[in-house]
C-alpha positions in Angstrom: 21.7 16.1 13.4 25.5 17.1 13.2 26.9 19.9 11.2 28.5 17.6 8.5 25.0 15.9 8.0 23.2 19.2 7.8 25.4 20.5 5.2 25.0 17.1 3.3 21.2 17.5 3.3 21.5 21.1 2.1 23.6 19.9 -0.7 21.2 17.2 -1.7 18.2 19.5 -1.5 20.0 21.6 -4.2 21.3 18.7 -6.2 17.9 17.0 -6.5 16.9 20.0 -8.7 20.1 20.4 -10.6 19.4 21.3 -14.2 22.2 18.7 -15.1 19.7 15.9 -14.2 16.8 17.3 -16.4 15.6 15.0 -19.3 17.4 11.8 -18.4 16.4 8.8 -20.3 15.2 8.9 -24.0 13.6 12.2 -25.3 12.0 11.6 -28.9 11.8 14.3 -31.5 11.6 14.5 -35.3 14.3 12.5 -36.8 15.2 10.2 -33.9 15.8 10.9 -30.1 18.3 12.0 -27.5 19.6 9.7 -24.7 21.0 11.1 -21.5 22.4 8.7 -18.9 24.0 9.7 -15.4 27.1 8.0 -14.1 29.4 10.2 -12.1 32.3 7.6 -12.1 32.2 6.4 -15.8 35.0 6.8 -18.2 32.9 5.8 -21.3 29.2 5.1 -22.1 28.0 3.5 -25.3 24.4 3.2 -26.7 23.8 -0.1 -28.2 20.8 -0.7 -30.7 19.4 -4.2 -31.5 17.3 -5.5 -34.2 13.8 -6.4 -33.3 14.2 -10.1 -33.3 14.6 -12.5 -30.4 18.1 -13.2 -31.7 19.0 -9.7 -30.2 21.5 -8.8 -32.8 23.6 -5.6 -32.3 23.1 -3.3 -35.4 24.7 -0.1 -34.0 27.2 1.1 -31.2 27.2 4.7 -30.7 29.4 6.7 -27.9 27.8 9.1 -25.7 29.7 12.2 -24.7 30.0 13.8 -21.3 28.1 17.1 -21.1 28.7 17.8 -17.3 27.2 17.0 -14.0 27.9 13.1 -14.4 25.6 13.2 -17.4 26.5 11.5 -20.7 24.4 12.3 -24.0 23.9 11.3 -27.5 21.3 12.4 -30.3 20.7 9.9 -33.0 18.1 8.9 -35.6 18.3 5.4 -34.4 16.2 6.1 -31.2 12.9 5.8 -32.9 9.6 4.5 -31.3 9.8 0.7 -30.9 13.6 0.4 -30.9 15.3 -1.8 -28.5 18.6 -0.5 -26.9 20.8 -0.8 -24.0 24.0 0.9 -22.6 27.5 -0.2 -21.8 29.5 1.5 -19.2 33.1 1.5 -18.4 35.0 3.0 -15.6 37.8 2.8 -13.0 38.3 -0.1 -10.5 38.4 0.1 -6.8 36.3 -0.2 -3.8 32.6 0.0 -4.8 33.3 0.2 -8.4 31.8 -2.7 -10.5 32.1 -1.4 -14.1 32.2 -4.0 -16.9 32.3 -2.6 -20.4 30.9 -5.7 -21.9 27.7 -5.8 -19.7 24.5 -4.7 -21.5 22.5 -2.4 -19.1 18.9 -1.1 -19.2 18.4 2.6 -19.1 17.0 3.5 -15.6 14.4 5.9 -17.2 13.3 3.7 -19.9 9.5 3.6 -20.4 9.5 0.1 -21.8 11.1 -3.2 -21.3 11.5 -6.4 -23.1 13.2 -9.7 -22.6 14.4 -11.5 -25.6 14.4 -15.3 -25.8 17.7 -15.8 -23.9 16.6 -13.9 -20.8 18.4 -10.4 -20.5 16.5 -7.2 -20.1 16.6 -4.7 -22.9 15.3 -1.0 -23.1 12.5 0.0 -25.5 11.8 3.4 -26.9 8.1 4.0 -26.3 5.5 6.0 -28.1 3.6 7.6 -25.1 0.7 9.1 -27.1 -2.7 8.4 -25.5 -6.1 9.8 -25.8 -7.6 10.4 -22.4 -10.9 11.4 -23.8 -11.5 13.9 -21.1 -11.2 11.5 -18.3 -9.9 13.4 -15.1 -8.6 12.4 -11.7 -11.5 11.8 -9.2 -9.5 13.6 -6.5 -11.4 11.9 -3.7 -11.0 13.9 -0.3 -8.9 11.8 2.3 -11.9 11.7 4.6 -14.1 10.0 2.0 -11.3 7.6 0.8 -11.7 3.8 1.3 -8.7 2.0 0.0 -8.9 -1.5 -1.5 -5.5 -3.2 -1.8 -5.3 -5.6 -4.7 -3.0 -7.6 -6.8 -3.5 -7.1 -10.7 -3.5 -10.8 -11.7 -4.9 -12.3 -8.6 -8.0 -9.9 -8.6 -9.5 -11.2 -11.9 -7.6 -14.5 -12.8 -10.7 -16.6 -11.7 -13.4 -14.2 -12.2 -16.3 -15.9 -14.3 -17.7 -12.5 -15.6 -14.3 -11.2 -16.8 -13.6 -12.6 -20.3 -10.8 -15.3 -20.4 -8.6 -13.1 -22.5 -8.7 -10.5 -20.0 -8.1 -12.7 -16.8 -5.3 -11.4 -14.6 -4.6 -8.2 -16.8 -4.8 -4.5 -16.6 -7.8 -4.5 -18.8 -9.5 -7.1 -16.8 -9.2 -5.1 -13.7 -11.1 -2.3 -15.3 -13.7 -4.6 -16.7 -17.4 -3.6 -16.1 -17.8 -6.6 -13.8 -14.9 -5.4 -11.6 -16.1 -1.7 -11.5 -19.6 -3.0 -10.4 -17.9 -4.9 -7.5 -15.9 -1.9 -6.5 -19.1 0.2 -6.5 -21.1 -2.3 -4.7 -18.4 -2.7 -2.0 -18.0 1.1 -1.5 -14.4 1.4 -2.1 -13.1 4.7 -3.7 -9.5 3.8 -4.6 -7.7 0.7 -5.7 -4.2 0.4 -4.4 -2.3 -2.0 -6.7 0.6 -4.1 -5.5 3.8 -3.4 -7.5 3.1 -2.8 -11.2 6.6 -1.5 -12.2 8.5 -4.0 -14.2 9.9 -6.7 -11.9 11.4 -10.1 -12.0 11.8 -13.2 -9.8 14.8 -14.1 -7.8 16.9 -17.0 -9.0 16.5 -18.8 -5.7 12.8 -18.8 -6.1 13.0 -20.1 -9.7 15.0 -22.9 -8.7 12.3 -23.9 -6.3 9.8 -23.7 -8.8 8.3 -20.6 -7.4 8.0 -17.0 -8.6 8.0 -13.5 -7.1 4.1 -13.1 -7.2 3.8 -9.8 -5.3 6.4 -7.8 -7.3 8.6 -6.3 -4.7 11.8 -6.8 -7.0 11.8 -4.0 -9.3 13.7 -4.0 -12.5 12.5 -0.7 -14.1 10.9 2.2 -12.3 9.3 3.7 -15.4 7.9 0.7 -17.2 4.7 -1.1 -16.4 5.0 -4.9 -15.8 4.3 -6.4 -19.2 3.0 -9.8 -18.1 0.0 -8.2 -16.6 -1.1 -6.9 -20.0 -3.3 -8.9 -22.5 -1.7 -11.0 -25.1 -3.0 -8.5 -27.7 -1.2 -5.7 -26.1 2.0 -7.5 -25.6 1.9 -8.3 -29.2 2.1 -4.5 -29.9 5.2 -4.1 -27.8 6.1 -2.0 -24.8 3.8 0.8 -26.2 0.8 -1.5 -26.3 1.4 -2.5 -22.7 1.5 1.2 -21.6 -1.5 2.1 -23.6 -3.4 -0.8 -21.9 -2.3 0.5 -18.4 -3.4 4.0 -19.3 -6.6 2.5 -20.5 -7.1 0.9 -17.1 -6.5 4.2 -15.3 -9.0 5.9 -17.8 -11.8 3.6 -17.3 -11.4 3.5 -13.5 -11.3 7.4 -13.4 -14.5 7.5 -15.4 -16.0 5.2 -12.8 -15.0 7.7 -10.1 -12.3 5.4 -8.7 -8.7 6.4 -7.9 -5.7 4.4 -8.6 -2.8 4.2 -6.1 0.4 2.4 -7.0 2.6 0.4 -4.3 6.1 1.6 -5.4 9.4 0.0 -4.5 12.3 2.5 -4.5 14.1 1.2 -1.6 16.0 -1.6 -3.4 16.1 -3.2 -6.9 16.3 -6.6 -8.3 20.1 -6.6 -8.5 20.1 -8.0 -5.0 23.6 -8.4 -3.4 27.0 -8.0 -4.6 27.8 -10.7 -7.1 24.1 -11.1 -8.1 22.6 -9.9 -11.4 24.0 -6.6 -13.0 21.1 -5.1 -15.1 21.3 -1.5 -14.4 22.4 0.7 -11.3 25.3 -1.8 -10.5 26.7 -1.4 -13.8 26.1 2.2 -14.4 27.6 3.6 -11.1 27.3 1.1 -8.1 29.2 3.3 -5.9 26.6 6.2 -6.3 23.4 4.3 -6.4 23.7 1.9 -3.6 24.4 2.4 0.2 27.8 1.0 1.1 30.6 1.1 3.4 34.0 2.6 2.3 35.2 -0.9 1.2 32.3 -1.3 -1.1 30.3 -3.9 1.0 26.7 -3.0 1.0 24.5 -1.5 3.8 21.3 -3.4 3.5 18.3 -1.8 5.4 15.7 -3.5 3.2 16.5 -7.2 3.8 16.7 -7.5 -0.1 20.3 -7.6 -0.6 20.7 -3.8 -1.5 19.4 -0.5 -0.6 19.1 2.6 -2.9 21.3 5.4 -1.6 18.8 8.4 -1.8 21.5 10.7 -0.2 22.9 11.0 -3.7 21.5 13.5 -6.2 20.9 11.1 -9.1 19.1 8.4 -7.0 16.9 10.9 -5.2 16.1 12.6 -8.5 15.3 9.3 -10.3 12.6 8.6 -7.5 11.2 12.2 -7.9 11.1 11.9 -11.7 9.4 8.3 -11.6 6.8 9.5 -9.3 6.1 12.6 -11.5 6.0 10.5 -14.5 3.3 8.1 -13.2 1.2 10.9 -11.8 1.3 13.0 -14.8 1.9 10.9 -17.9 0.0 7.9 -16.6 -2.4 10.1 -14.4 -2.3 7.9 -11.2 -3.7 9.2 -8.0 -1.2 8.3 -5.3 1.5 6.1 -4.1 2.3 3.7 -1.3 6.0 3.7 -0.4 7.3 0.4 0.5 9.8 0.5 3.3 9.6 4.3 3.1 12.3 5.2 6.0 14.9 3.9 3.6 14.1 6.8 1.2 14.6 9.2 4.2 18.0 8.1 5.3 20.9 10.5 4.8 24.5 10.1 4.0 25.0 8.8 7.6 22.4 6.3 6.9 20.1 7.6 9.7 16.4 8.4 9.1 15.0 11.8 9.3 11.6 13.0 8.4 13.1 16.1 7.1 15.2 14.3 4.4 15.4 16.4 1.3 13.7 13.7 -0.8 10.9 13.3 1.4 10.3 17.1 1.6 10.8 17.3 -2.1 7.9 14.9 -2.8 5.6 16.3 -0.2 6.3 19.9 -1.6 6.4 19.3 -5.3 3.6 21.2 -7.2 2.3 17.9 -8.9 2.9 15.3 -6.2 1.5 17.4 -3.4 -1.8 16.9 -5.1 -1.8 13.1 -5.0 -2.0 10.7 -2.0 1.3 9.9 -0.4 1.2 6.9 1.8 4.4 5.6 3.7 5.0 2.3 4.9 6.9 3.7 7.9 9.3 1.0 8.7 12.5 -0.9 7.2 14.8 -3.4 8.8 17.7 -1.1 9.6 18.7 0.7 12.8 15.9 3.1 13.8 13.6 1.8 11.1 10.4 1.8 12.9 9.0 5.4 12.3 5.2 5.0 12.8 4.0 8.7 13.4 7.2 10.4 12.6 6.7 11.4 8.9 6.1 14.9 8.2 3.1 17.0 6.9 1.9 15.8 3.5 2.4 12.1 4.3 -0.1 9.5 5.4 1.2 6.3 7.0 0.3 2.7 7.3 -0.8 2.5 11.0 0.6 -0.8 12.4 -0.2 0.2 16.0 -3.8 0.3 14.9 -3.6 -3.2 13.4 -2.0 -4.6 16.4 -4.4 -3.2 18.9 -7.5 -4.1 17.0 -6.3 -7.6 16.5 -5.5 -7.8 20.2 -8.9 -6.6 21.4 -11.0 -8.9 19.2 -8.7 -11.9 18.9 -5.8 -12.6 21.2 -7.3 -10.9 24.3 -10.5 -13.3 23.8 -8.1 -16.1 23.4 -6.4 -15.1 26.7 -9.7 -14.7 28.4 -10.9 -18.1 27.6 -7.8 -19.6 29.2 -7.3 -17.4 32.1 -10.9 -16.2 32.8 -9.9 -12.5 32.5 -8.3 -10.3 29.9 -4.8 -8.9 29.8 -5.7 -5.2 29.3 -8.8 -3.2 29.2 -10.4 -1.0 26.6 -8.5 2.2 26.7 -5.8 1.3 24.0 -8.6 0.1 21.7 -10.5 3.3 22.1 -7.5 5.4 21.3 -7.4 3.6 18.0 -11.1 3.8 17.2 -10.8 7.7 17.6 -7.9 8.2 15.3 -4.7 7.4 17.2 -4.2 10.7 18.6 -1.3 9.2 20.5 0.6 8.4 17.4 -0.3 11.3 15.0 0.2 14.9 16.1 -2.7 17.4 16.1 -1.2 19.2 13.1 -1.6 16.2 11.0 -4.8 14.7 12.5 -6.6 11.3 12.1 -6.3 11.3 8.4 -2.3 10.8 8.7 -3.1 7.2 9.5 -4.2 4.5 7.2 -6.0 1.9 9.3 -5.7 -1.7 8.4 -6.4 -5.1 10.0 -4.9 -7.3 7.2 -2.7 -6.4 4.2 -1.0 -8.4 1.3 1.5 -9.6 3.8 0.2 -11.6 6.8 -3.0 -13.6 7.3 -6.2 -12.8 5.4 -9.0 -11.8 7.4 -10.5 -15.4 7.4 -7.3 -16.9 8.3 -6.6 -14.4 11.1 -9.8 -15.9 12.8 -9.0 -19.5 11.8 -5.3 -20.2 12.6 -3.1 -19.7 15.7 0.1 -20.2 13.8 1.4 -19.7 10.4 1.3 -22.6 7.7 4.2 -21.7 5.3 6.0 -24.8 4.3 5.0 -24.3 0.8 7.3 -21.2 0.6 10.5 -23.5 0.5 11.9 -22.0 3.7 11.1 -24.7 6.2 8.6 -22.4 7.9 11.3 -19.6 8.8 9.6 -16.9 6.6 6.6 -14.9 7.5 5.7 -13.2 11.0 5.5 -15.6 14.1 3.5 -12.9 16.1 0.1 -12.6 14.2 -2.3 -11.8 17.2 -4.7 -14.3 15.7 -7.1 -16.7 17.2 -8.4 -19.9 15.6 -11.4 -19.9 18.1 -11.0 -23.6 19.0 -9.8 -25.4 16.0 -6.8 -25.0 13.7 -7.9 -24.1 10.1 -10.5 -26.2 8.6 -13.4 -27.3 10.7 -17.1 -28.3 10.5 -17.9 -27.2 14.1 -20.9 -24.8 13.7 -20.1 -23.0 17.1 -16.3 -22.4 16.0 -17.5 -21.3 12.5 -20.2 -18.9 13.9 -17.7 -17.3 16.3 -15.2 -16.9 13.5 -17.8 -15.1 11.4 -18.6 -12.7 14.2 -15.1 -12.1 14.6 -14.6 -11.1 11.1 -17.7 -8.7 11.4 -16.3 -7.1 14.4 -12.9 -6.6 12.8 -14.4 -5.0 9.6 -16.8 -3.1 11.8 -14.0 -1.6 13.7 -11.9 -0.8 10.6 -14.8 1.0 8.8 -16.2 2.8 11.8 -12.8 4.1 13.0 -11.3 7.6 12.5 -8.6 7.6 10.0 -8.3 6.2 6.4 -9.4 2.6 6.2 -7.8 0.0 3.9 -9.4 -3.3 2.9 -7.4 -6.0 1.6 -9.0 -7.6 -1.6 -11.0 -10.8 -0.8 -11.4 -10.1 2.8 -14.9 -8.6 1.9 -16.1 -12.3 1.3 -13.7 -14.1 3.6 -11.0 -15.5 1.3 -8.4 -17.9 2.7 -4.7 -18.7 2.0 -4.9 -21.9 4.1 -2.9 -20.2 6.8 0.0 -19.0 4.6 0.9 -15.5 6.1 3.6 -14.8 3.5 2.3 -16.0 0.1 4.7 -13.7 -1.9 6.0 -16.7 -3.9 2.6 -18.4 -4.9 1.0 -17.4 -8.3 -1.6 -20.0 -8.0 -5.2 -20.6 -6.8 -3.8 -20.1 -3.2 -3.5 -16.4 -4.0 -6.0 -15.7 -6.8 -9.4 -14.7 -5.6 -12.3 -17.2 -5.8 -15.5 -15.5 -7.0 -17.8 -18.6 -6.2 -19.2 -17.7 -2.8 -21.1 -19.6 -0.1 -24.0 -17.9 1.7 -22.0 -16.7 4.6 -19.5 -15.0 2.3 -22.3 -13.2 0.5 -23.6 -12.1 3.9 -20.1 -10.8 5.0 -19.9 -8.9 1.7 -23.3 -7.3 2.6 -22.0 -6.3 6.0 -18.9 -4.7 4.5 -20.9 -2.7 1.7 -23.4 -1.5 4.6 -20.4 -0.4 6.7 -18.8 1.8 3.8 -22.3 3.1 3.1 -22.6 4.2 6.8 -19.1 5.8 6.7 -20.2 7.9 3.7 -23.3 9.0 5.2 -22.0 9.9 8.7 -19.2 12.4 8.9 -18.9 11.9 12.5 -17.2 8.6 11.7 -14.5 10.3 9.4 -13.3 13.4 11.1 -10.5 15.3 9.4 -9.1 16.9 12.4 -8.8 16.2 16.2 -11.0 18.0 18.5 -9.7 20.7 20.9 -10.9 20.8 24.5 -11.1 24.6 24.5 -12.5 25.6 21.1 -14.4 24.3 18.3 -12.4 22.7 15.4 -14.2 22.4 11.9 -14.4 18.9 10.7 -13.4 17.3 14.0 -15.6 15.1 16.0 -16.2 15.9 19.7 -16.0 12.5 21.4 -17.4 11.5 24.7 -17.1 8.1 26.3 -19.7 6.2 28.5 -19.8 2.8 30.3 -22.4 0.2 29.9 -24.5 2.0 32.5 -24.6 5.2 30.4 -22.4 6.9 32.7 -19.2 8.9 31.8 -16.2 6.5 31.8 -14.3 6.8 35.0 -10.4 6.5 35.4 -11.2 3.1 37.3 -13.3 1.9 34.2 -10.4 2.9 31.8 -7.8 1.1 33.7 -9.7 -2.0 34.8 -8.4 -4.8 32.5 -11.6 -6.7 33.0 -13.7 -3.8 31.6 -14.3 -4.3 28.0 -17.4 -2.4 27.2 -17.7 1.3 26.1 -20.1 3.5 24.3 -18.5 6.0 22.0 -20.4 9.2 21.2 -19.1 11.3 18.3 -20.5 14.7 17.2 -19.3 16.3 14.1 -20.1 19.7 12.4 -18.4 19.3 9.0 -17.6 22.4 6.9 -19.6 21.3 3.9 -22.1 18.6 5.3 -25.0 18.5 7.7 -24.2 18.2 11.5 -24.0 14.6 12.4 -23.9 12.5 15.6 -23.5 8.8 16.2 -23.2 6.4 19.0 -21.3 3.2 18.8 -21.4 0.5 21.4 -18.5 -1.9 21.7 -18.7 -5.0 23.9 -15.6 -7.2 24.0 -16.3 -10.1 26.2 -17.8 -13.3 25.4 -20.8 -12.9 27.9 -24.0 -11.0 27.2 -24.3 -7.7 29.0 -27.1 -5.2 29.5 -26.2 -1.7 28.1 -28.1 1.4 28.9 -27.9 4.1 26.2 -26.7 7.4 27.6 -29.2 10.2 28.2 -27.3 13.1 26.2 -28.2 16.8 25.9 -30.0 17.4 22.6 -30.5 13.6 21.9 -34.2 12.5 21.9 -33.7 9.1 20.2 -31.2 6.5 18.9 -31.8 5.0 15.3 -30.2 1.6 14.9 -28.0 1.5 11.8 -25.9 -1.7 12.2 -24.9 -4.5 14.2 -22.2 -7.2 14.1 -24.6 -9.5 16.2 -26.3 -11.2 13.3 -25.2 -12.9 10.0 -27.1 -10.3 8.0 -26.5 -6.5 8.3 -30.4 -6.0 8.4 -31.5 -4.3 11.8 -34.7 -3.3 13.2 -34.8 0.5 12.6 -37.2 1.1 15.4 -36.0 4.3 17.5 -34.9 3.7 20.9 -35.1 6.4 23.7 -32.1 7.6 25.8 -32.0 5.4 28.9 -33.3 2.5 26.9 -31.4 -0.9 27.8 -30.2 -3.1 25.0 -28.6 -6.7 25.6 -25.2 -6.7 23.9 -24.4 -10.1 22.9 -21.0 -11.5 23.4 -18.3 -9.8 21.4 -20.5 -7.4 19.5 -20.9 -3.9 18.0 -23.9 -1.7 17.6 -24.1 1.5 15.6 -26.8 4.3 16.2 -27.5 7.6 14.8 -28.2 10.0 17.6 -31.0 12.5 16.8 
């Protein structure tokens, strides 16, 4: 980092916490409220008050006064709960300046949003009062966390046990039928795709599509109103917020955490010349990354990039996070395209960016879960493993290696009668990705996943070799081309019993690997029962039965669910599977798992076996002495070829028997629990896993 950038970072570190930026947005008090708006380049700012009809009549216009630090302020009795308002901003012309005194803009800090009949966003003053009834955050430790990534609407839109009036809503997500599902599955945290107020891009609307996923934020403090029930929406923005809080309360009472997928890297204003609803009209030059001539620097692929090297933009992110973690009581955040937030005034990423440090060191935010999607599309945007202490990251290297091992390597072996690589890379991921995350951060720095909202579902991953995205309106150009998938002999739908059986086993192997690996596992909603999107690996624009979960399941889907539930149970019961730290070769480390590796003959893995591309079988012995749990030892057998193989269980000091716990071999997770002696031989069927407790 050069001297100029270091100085810029110091200024930002101080500026984020500037008292001038305290209390932005509306603060209610007896007799009305105070509005504070930041715009460093404005020459005039006005508050516009509307009536409460869809006609959107303006009933008052009140000027704001500059109070220093780029902040404009007004106190008025007009700012009562339920009032609809906007701001208008004027300022100079020049590169990067896009002021228009006639444009009605939303307050970036508004807690509520509404859209009158003609389609322009308006801010709403919200009564934030709520009775939490003693509900508290579960504060699940990272090592016991199992994340379930879900879409609010898609999760319950078709659920037969959720009342129709609650389908696709916040209230529906916290319905007893859903809580029962979460508990049976064994997940501990529900990670919601974006719930900040968002909108659909005009291009999609012209195609008759919508932005279903929600990565197109309008407001960073307001919950997305269409996810609330009709009854809550009828109460206005306050009713929407209360329903959201009610969802959080019920999930907390059930011991479940709520994690929000947050999109602070860009906004719905898209590129220059596109909609002007907030930042672009308030102070375009300060809120968006751009060249000296005003053209945008887009590191998100979405038309604009929020410039978190400026005090106000960085502070807005920090204030929004604090609001959701405190006022709304959410338990964590997954940061979409997180490197964008860590880019300085030179637009280069650094893990020591003042905003990233401020988030991780904040007294409130340091107590919640902070998960980075560690890549964006700018130069130097791939940063897996490079975030600092306090951060956990999506581990795409884990995803790719696990997919390769169970899918694309098997595909290769069928055609070439050999595999391209051996088992070493897979073993590294199984043991916590020590080659990606530092010893200081440990295995819990990585969120392991095989699928996510973007990409193939688990079932499609084993059923399609290529994407099928024509329905997205981009002639198949969108979505990843490299999926590391394998259709097992038929593309998509088939009635071939052998193909279907091998696909089901592949799903069991993928789920088994995910839930038996060191690190934090994330399951994508619907994968527990093998949902399909018919080969679409980028279904962001489909709000339909393609993306809504189908809760009517065939027998094999119920069997798959039983496997996943059994695996989460085994993870809970065996701390050796979920170490908090990496072991050290020369000294004991509390809550670490001491790992040894053996081949199919029960002998220590040799260098030759590790490097032999044809060798695809290992035995993973992990012993843990947790700080607050009983000592635990497991043995995991992994066989990654399609031929059967005899495996001799290793004779280990202190081990007198192996208790079978789980296997991917059979359709059901039931196993013969008869103990096996060290030195006993089992037949590992083609591409299978076997888990034992060592006693």
